[in-house]
C-alpha positions as CSV (number, residue, x, y, z in Angstrom):
1,M,45.6,-238.1,6.1
2,S,46.2,-240.9,3.1
3,S,49.3,-240.0,0.6
4,E,48.8,-237.9,-1.8
5,L,50.6,-236.9,-5.0
6,L,52.1,-233.7,-5.3
7,A,51.0,-231.4,-7.6
8,P,53.3,-230.4,-10.7
9,L,53.8,-227.1,-9.7
10,D,54.4,-228.0,-5.3
11,L,56.4,-230.7,-7.4
12,A,58.7,-227.8,-8.9
13,F,59.0,-225.6,-5.9
14,W,59.9,-228.9,-4.4
15,H,63.4,-229.3,-6.4
16,L,63.7,-225.7,-7.3
17,E,65.3,-225.8,-3.8
18,S,68.8,-225.4,-3.2
19,A,71.2,-224.9,0.1
20,H,71.4,-221.1,-0.9
21,H,68.1,-221.3,-2.2
22,P,65.0,-221.5,0.2
23,M,62.0,-222.1,-1.2
24,H,59.7,-221.1,1.9
25,L,57.8,-218.6,2.0
26,G,57.1,-217.1,6.0
27,A,55.9,-214.0,8.0
28,L,56.4,-212.1,11.0
29,A,53.4,-211.7,13.4
30,H,53.4,-208.8,16.0
31,F,51.4,-209.2,19.1
32,G,50.4,-207.2,21.6
33,P,50.4,-208.1,25.6
34,A,48.4,-210.9,26.5
35,P,45.6,-210.2,29.2
36,A,47.3,-212.7,31.6
37,E,50.3,-214.9,31.8
38,P,49.2,-218.0,29.2
39,D,51.7,-220.8,28.1
40,V,51.9,-219.1,24.4
41,L,54.6,-221.8,23.2
42,G,52.3,-224.9,24.1
43,L,49.3,-223.0,22.7
44,L,51.0,-222.6,19.3
45,A,51.9,-226.1,19.5
46,C,48.7,-228.1,20.5
47,R,47.2,-225.3,17.4
48,A,49.8,-226.5,15.1
49,A,49.2,-230.0,15.4
50,A,45.4,-230.1,15.1
51,I,46.4,-228.5,11.6
52,P,46.5,-232.1,9.1
53,R,48.9,-230.8,6.4
54,L,51.5,-230.2,9.0
55,R,51.6,-233.2,9.8
56,M,52.6,-234.6,6.3
57,R,56.2,-234.4,5.1
58,V,57.0,-235.1,1.4
59,R,58.5,-238.9,-0.3
60,D,59.6,-239.9,-3.2
61,V,57.3,-242.9,-5.2
62,W,58.0,-245.4,-7.8
63,L,54.7,-243.9,-10.2
64,P,54.9,-241.5,-11.5
65,V,58.7,-241.4,-12.3
66,G,60.0,-238.5,-10.4
67,G,56.8,-237.6,-8.3
68,A,56.5,-237.1,-4.9
69,A,54.0,-237.4,-2.7
70,W,52.6,-236.1,0.6
71,A,52.3,-238.7,3.6
72,A,52.1,-238.8,7.3
73,D,55.0,-238.5,8.8
74,K,54.8,-241.3,11.6
75,E,57.8,-239.8,13.7
76,F,55.8,-236.4,13.3
77,D,56.7,-234.5,16.3
78,V,55.7,-230.9,16.8
79,R,58.2,-230.1,19.6
80,R,60.7,-230.1,16.3
81,H,58.9,-227.9,14.8
82,V,57.9,-225.2,17.2
83,R,60.3,-223.2,19.3
84,E,60.6,-220.0,21.5
85,I,63.3,-217.8,21.5
86,A,63.9,-215.2,24.4
87,L,65.4,-212.1,22.7
88,P,66.9,-209.2,24.7
89,G,64.3,-206.6,24.8
90,A,66.0,-202.5,24.3
91,D,65.1,-203.1,20.4
92,F,62.4,-205.5,20.2
93,G,61.0,-205.2,17.1
94,A,64.3,-204.7,15.7
95,E,65.8,-207.6,17.0
96,T,62.8,-209.8,15.5
97,A,63.8,-208.5,12.0
98,R,67.7,-209.3,12.3
99,L,66.3,-212.8,13.5
100,A,63.5,-213.2,10.9
101,G,66.2,-212.4,8.2
102,E,68.7,-215.5,10.3
103,L,65.8,-218.4,10.3
104,M,64.4,-216.8,6.6
105,E,68.2,-218.2,5.0
106,R,68.3,-221.8,7.2
107,P,66.4,-224.4,5.1
108,L,63.9,-226.6,5.9
109,E,64.4,-230.4,6.8
110,R,63.5,-232.0,4.4
111,G,62.6,-235.1,5.7
112,R,60.3,-233.9,8.3
113,P,57.1,-232.1,7.6
114,P,58.6,-228.5,6.1
115,W,57.9,-226.1,8.1
116,E,58.5,-223.9,11.7
117,M,57.5,-221.8,14.1
118,Y,59.7,-219.3,16.1
119,L,57.9,-217.7,19.4
120,L,60.1,-214.3,20.1
121,T,59.8,-213.1,23.2
122,G,61.7,-210.7,25.4
123,A,60.0,-207.2,25.1
124,P,59.7,-204.7,27.9
125,D,56.4,-204.7,27.2
126,G,55.4,-208.4,27.8
127,S,54.4,-208.3,24.3
128,F,55.6,-210.6,21.6
129,A,56.4,-212.1,17.7
130,V,55.9,-215.4,16.1
131,L,57.7,-216.3,13.1
132,V,56.4,-218.8,10.7
133,K,57.6,-220.8,8.0
134,L,56.4,-223.0,4.9
135,H,57.8,-224.5,1.9
136,H,56.6,-223.7,-0.8
137,A,55.7,-226.5,-1.5
138,L,53.1,-226.8,0.3
139,A,51.3,-223.8,-0.3
140,D,50.8,-220.1,-1.8
141,G,50.2,-217.3,0.0
142,M,46.3,-217.9,0.1
143,R,47.0,-220.9,1.2
144,A,49.3,-220.7,3.8
145,V,47.5,-217.8,4.9
146,A,44.8,-220.6,5.8
147,I,47.2,-222.6,7.4
148,G,48.1,-219.9,9.7
149,A,44.9,-219.0,10.4
150,G,44.4,-221.8,12.9
151,I,47.1,-220.7,15.0
152,F,44.9,-217.7,16.0
153,D,42.0,-217.5,18.8
154,E,39.1,-217.2,16.8
155,I,40.2,-219.4,13.8
156,A,40.4,-222.4,16.3
157,A,37.8,-221.6,18.6
158,G,35.5,-221.7,15.2
159,Q,36.5,-225.1,14.2
160,G,37.4,-227.1,17.3
161,A,40.6,-228.4,16.1
162,G,42.5,-225.7,14.9
163,V,41.7,-225.8,11.3
164,R,39.0,-226.8,8.6
165,R,39.4,-230.2,7.6
166,A,38.8,-230.2,3.9
167,R,35.5,-231.9,2.9
168,P,34.9,-235.3,1.8
169,V,35.0,-235.4,-1.7
170,P,32.8,-238.2,-3.1
171,P,33.9,-241.4,-4.8
172,R,34.1,-241.1,-8.4
173,S,33.2,-244.0,-11.0
174,W,36.5,-246.0,-12.4
175,L,34.8,-245.9,-15.9
176,P,33.7,-242.0,-16.9
177,G,31.2,-242.2,-19.4
178,P,31.7,-241.3,-22.8
179,G,30.9,-237.5,-22.5
180,R,32.9,-237.5,-19.3
181,L,35.9,-238.5,-21.5
182,V,35.5,-236.1,-24.0
183,G,35.3,-233.4,-22.1
184,A,38.6,-234.2,-20.3
185,A,40.4,-234.8,-23.7
186,R,38.7,-231.1,-25.5
187,D,40.0,-229.3,-22.0
188,R,44.1,-231.3,-22.2
189,I,43.8,-230.2,-25.4
190,E,43.2,-226.7,-24.4
191,D,45.6,-226.5,-21.7
192,L,48.6,-228.0,-23.8
193,G,47.7,-225.2,-26.4
194,R,47.3,-222.6,-23.3
195,A,50.7,-224.2,-22.2
196,V,52.5,-223.5,-25.9
197,E,51.9,-220.6,-25.7
198,V,52.8,-219.3,-22.4
199,G,56.0,-220.7,-23.6
200,A,56.6,-218.6,-26.6
201,S,55.5,-215.8,-24.5
202,V,57.9,-216.1,-21.9
203,L,60.8,-216.6,-25.3
204,R,60.0,-214.0,-26.5
205,A,60.1,-211.9,-23.3
206,S,63.2,-213.5,-21.5
207,R,66.8,-211.5,-22.0
208,L,69.7,-212.8,-22.6
209,D,71.2,-209.6,-21.3
210,V,70.4,-208.2,-18.0
211,R,72.9,-206.6,-17.2
212,D,70.9,-203.0,-17.8
213,T,69.2,-204.1,-14.6
214,D,71.8,-205.6,-12.4
215,A,70.8,-203.1,-9.9
216,L,68.3,-206.0,-8.2
217,A,71.1,-208.6,-9.6
218,A,72.8,-210.4,-7.0
219,H,75.5,-213.5,-7.0
220,S,73.5,-215.5,-4.5
221,S,75.9,-215.9,-0.8
222,G,73.1,-217.9,1.0
223,T,71.8,-215.0,3.8
224,R,69.2,-212.8,4.2
225,R,68.3,-209.9,5.3
226,V,64.7,-208.6,6.4
227,A,63.2,-205.7,7.4
228,T,59.5,-204.3,7.6
229,A,57.1,-200.8,7.2
230,T,53.7,-200.3,7.5
231,L,51.6,-198.3,5.1
232,D,48.0,-196.2,5.8
233,M,46.1,-197.9,3.6
234,D,43.4,-195.0,4.2
235,R,46.0,-192.5,2.6
236,I,46.4,-195.9,-0.5
237,H,42.3,-195.6,-1.0
238,R,42.8,-191.9,-1.2
239,V,45.1,-191.6,-3.8
240,R,43.2,-194.1,-5.7
241,R,39.9,-191.9,-5.4
242,T,42.2,-188.9,-6.6
243,A,44.0,-190.1,-9.2
244,G,42.2,-193.9,-9.9
245,G,43.1,-197.3,-10.4
246,T,43.0,-199.9,-7.6
247,A,44.5,-200.1,-4.2
248,N,47.1,-202.5,-5.8
249,D,48.1,-200.0,-8.9
250,V,48.5,-197.8,-5.5
251,L,51.2,-200.4,-4.0
252,L,53.0,-201.6,-7.1
253,T,53.5,-197.1,-7.4
254,V,54.9,-196.9,-4.5
255,V,57.0,-199.7,-4.9
256,A,58.9,-198.1,-8.1
257,G,59.3,-194.8,-6.8
258,A,60.8,-196.4,-3.7
259,L,63.5,-197.5,-5.5
260,R,64.3,-195.2,-7.4
261,R,64.5,-192.9,-4.5
262,W,66.7,-195.6,-2.3
263,L,68.8,-196.3,-5.2
264,D,69.4,-192.7,-5.8
265,G,70.2,-192.5,-1.5
266,R,72.9,-195.4,-2.4
267,G,74.4,-193.4,-5.4
268,D,74.0,-196.0,-7.4
269,P,72.4,-194.8,-10.9
270,L,69.3,-195.8,-12.1
271,P,68.9,-198.8,-14.4
272,G,69.3,-198.1,-17.9
273,T,66.7,-200.3,-18.5
274,D,62.9,-200.5,-15.8
275,P,63.0,-203.4,-13.9
276,R,61.0,-206.0,-13.8
277,A,58.2,-207.5,-11.2
278,L,56.1,-210.6,-11.4
279,V,52.8,-209.7,-9.8
280,P,51.6,-213.2,-8.5
281,V,47.6,-213.4,-9.3
282,S,45.4,-216.4,-6.6
283,R,43.6,-219.1,-9.0
284,R,42.0,-220.5,-6.4
285,R,38.1,-220.7,-6.4
286,P,35.8,-220.4,-2.8
287,G,35.7,-224.5,-2.3
288,T,39.3,-224.8,-2.9
289,P,40.4,-228.6,-1.0
290,A,41.7,-227.4,2.7
291,A,44.6,-229.9,1.2
292,A,45.2,-228.1,-2.5
293,G,48.7,-226.7,-2.7
294,N,49.6,-223.6,-4.9
295,S,47.3,-222.5,-7.3
296,F,48.3,-219.2,-8.8
297,S,49.5,-217.4,-12.0
298,A,51.6,-214.0,-12.3
299,Y,51.7,-210.9,-14.7
300,L,54.7,-209.4,-15.6
301,L,54.6,-205.8,-14.8
302,T,57.4,-203.3,-16.0
303,L,58.5,-201.1,-13.0
304,P,58.3,-197.3,-14.1
305,V,61.7,-196.9,-11.6
306,T,62.9,-194.3,-14.3
307,E,60.3,-192.2,-14.6
308,P,60.7,-188.9,-12.4
309,E,57.3,-187.9,-11.5
310,P,55.1,-189.7,-9.4
311,A,51.7,-189.0,-11.3
312,A,53.1,-190.4,-14.4
313,R,54.4,-193.6,-12.1
314,L,51.1,-194.2,-11.3
315,A,49.8,-193.8,-14.9
316,A,52.3,-196.3,-16.2
317,V,51.6,-198.9,-13.9
318,R,47.7,-198.5,-14.6
319,R,48.0,-198.5,-18.0
320,A,50.6,-201.7,-17.6
321,M,47.8,-203.9,-15.4
322,D,44.9,-203.0,-17.2
323,R,46.1,-204.7,-20.5
324,N,47.6,-207.8,-18.3
325,K,43.7,-208.3,-16.6
326,A,42.5,-207.9,-19.9
327,E,45.1,-210.9,-21.2
328,G,44.1,-212.6,-18.4
329,P,46.6,-214.3,-15.9
330,L,46.5,-217.9,-17.9
331,R,48.1,-215.9,-20.4
332,G,51.6,-214.4,-21.4
333,A,55.5,-214.8,-20.0
334,G,53.8,-214.6,-16.7
335,A,51.5,-217.7,-16.7
336,L,54.8,-219.9,-15.3
337,A,52.1,-221.7,-13.3
338,V,50.2,-223.1,-16.9
339,L,53.7,-224.3,-18.5
340,A,54.2,-226.3,-15.2
341,D,51.2,-228.3,-14.9
342,Q,52.3,-229.5,-17.9
343,L,55.5,-231.1,-17.7
344,P,56.2,-234.6,-16.8
345,P,57.2,-234.9,-12.8
346,L,60.6,-236.4,-14.2
347,A,61.1,-233.1,-16.4
348,H,60.4,-231.1,-12.8
349,R,63.1,-233.3,-11.3
350,F,65.6,-233.0,-14.0
351,G,64.9,-229.1,-15.3
352,A,64.3,-227.5,-12.0
353,P,68.4,-226.2,-12.3
354,L,68.0,-225.0,-15.1
355,A,64.4,-223.0,-14.6
356,S,66.0,-221.3,-11.1
357,G,68.7,-220.1,-13.1
358,A,66.4,-218.6,-16.0
359,A,64.1,-217.2,-13.3
360,R,66.4,-214.1,-14.0
361,M,65.8,-213.6,-17.4
362,L,62.6,-213.0,-17.1
363,F,61.8,-211.0,-13.8
364,D,64.2,-209.0,-11.2
365,V,62.1,-208.5,-8.0
366,L,59.1,-210.3,-6.3
367,V,55.8,-208.1,-5.8
368,T,53.0,-209.7,-4.0
369,N,50.0,-208.8,-2.2
370,V,49.0,-211.3,0.0
371,P,45.0,-210.4,2.0
372,L,44.7,-211.5,5.5
373,P,41.0,-212.1,6.9
374,R,39.2,-208.8,7.8
375,S,38.1,-209.7,11.5
376,A,40.3,-208.3,14.2
377,L,42.6,-211.5,15.0
378,S,44.6,-212.3,18.5
379,L,46.6,-215.4,19.8
380,A,46.1,-216.7,23.8
381,G,44.0,-213.1,23.8
382,A,47.1,-211.0,22.5
383,P,46.0,-208.9,19.8
384,L,47.3,-209.1,16.6
385,R,49.2,-205.9,15.8
386,A,51.2,-206.6,12.5
387,L,52.2,-209.2,10.1
388,H,54.5,-209.0,7.5
389,P,54.6,-211.6,4.8
390,M,58.4,-212.8,3.6
391,A,58.1,-214.4,-0.1
392,P,61.4,-216.5,-1.3
393,L,64.3,-215.1,-3.7
394,A,64.7,-216.8,-6.8
395,R,68.1,-217.4,-7.7
396,G,70.1,-214.6,-9.1
397,Q,67.7,-212.3,-7.2
398,S,68.1,-209.7,-4.8
399,L,65.1,-208.3,-3.0
400,A,61.5,-209.9,-3.5
401,V,58.7,-208.1,-1.7
402,A,54.9,-208.5,0.5
403,M,52.4,-206.4,0.9
404,S,49.6,-207.6,3.3
405,P,46.5,-205.4,4.0
406,Y,45.4,-205.8,7.9
407,G,43.6,-203.3,10.3
408,G,43.6,-200.4,8.0
409,R,47.1,-200.9,7.2
410,V,49.3,-202.2,4.8
411,H,52.1,-204.5,6.1
412,V,55.2,-204.8,4.3
413,G,57.7,-208.0,4.6
414,L,61.3,-206.9,2.7
415,V,63.5,-210.0,1.8
416,A,66.8,-209.3,0.5
417,D,70.4,-211.0,0.0
418,G,71.9,-210.2,2.9
419,E,75.3,-209.1,1.3
420,A,73.6,-207.7,-2.0
421,V,71.4,-205.5,-0.2
422,P,73.1,-204.7,3.4
423,D,70.6,-201.3,3.2
424,L,67.6,-202.8,3.1
425,D,65.9,-200.8,6.1
426,G,66.3,-197.5,3.7
427,L,64.2,-199.3,1.4
428,A,62.0,-199.5,3.8
429,D,62.2,-196.6,5.0
430,A,61.5,-195.3,1.0
431,L,58.1,-196.8,1.0
432,A,56.8,-194.5,3.2
433,D,58.5,-191.4,1.9
434,E,57.3,-192.6,-1.5
435,L,53.6,-192.9,-0.3
436,D,54.0,-189.0,0.7
437,L,54.8,-187.9,-2.3
438,L,52.7,-189.5,-4.2
439,E,49.7,-188.1,-2.4
440,Q,50.7,-184.9,-2.1
441,T,50.9,-184.8,-5.8
442,A,47.9,-187.1,-6.6
443,G,45.8,-184.2,-4.4
444,S,47.7,-181.2,-5.6
């Protein structure tokens, strides 16, 4: 694969990273026992090495000034990226979550392809887990699913080499015709106009005083804690059919109610102002080349944490999300990716520290929903039981929530600053309790 410039949003994520703010996302996948005793570590390594994007590293380029490019790692060795860790089997689920927190706080080595996989073994019943870390410059949530799918039996068998390669792009003429030039100019003007509109929305939405939502703020310790939860999809759909809205509206309401329940259980006062969630929206279209990196926008959503009634919380979320959808994912203060697309590489390189610190003035928590393939998946013949996604933390924030529907359940991954949120398991428990309450209220 030849050298390829990082897209503007990918470049932004590459430069947003610091030692205390690693910009990788991840997933913790649990598998049942394999029918035999295969070499799972060797299988993982073989399939990962067959994915072209995972053999690429980021290097600086002279032009454009401040830019970077993906280039083949001539010293690529998959054994540097795929490792096995044996855990004590007394409580394998708890041990994997604890270790996932420790591994997620370690930045990826920037001189190598920015990803890692860990095979976690030691469960008494022969089940195992796989932790995947991918730098956000390499993939957004949807792209991470596409890359990670190459390790599963079904996808690897269907694609032969472990992952579908990008379809060749027909060569373009170096001398575009007048019509193409006019169209490109018109598109550029429209993009710039949209970016100005989004920039104005960001300024209007930014808060200079964020003390009212300090429950979700943190002076970063550089540590990470991970917790997981699983919600029944049939119950979520029952609430949706009874109360209206979408399944995602219900899930966002569950998160809002769980935050309220969790804060109350800690003895913390409710925030004076409801926290804002950044809710990513994929812009990826069918047929997007496999090499493409991040392609998403986002909505800003006020989570009705201070609303005491579950039904009223759901109604508030529905109204807010309906307004967001009517406006579209390319407008509004949440559409930060539109701004990133318009900035030159040098601006990303030197403006990243400022942008990282400014995120706290715009939103308090990231809440993302990453769908998985609907078909049953396995690795080395072992069925996939759960896959909990994990999102990166922005500077000054203590919590990120990621969800993935699969196999009739919604698998939730919570990532928090380890010192700011030592009781993250309590929030995980509150999610299930809140779904119970919401279902009871919707059915009454």
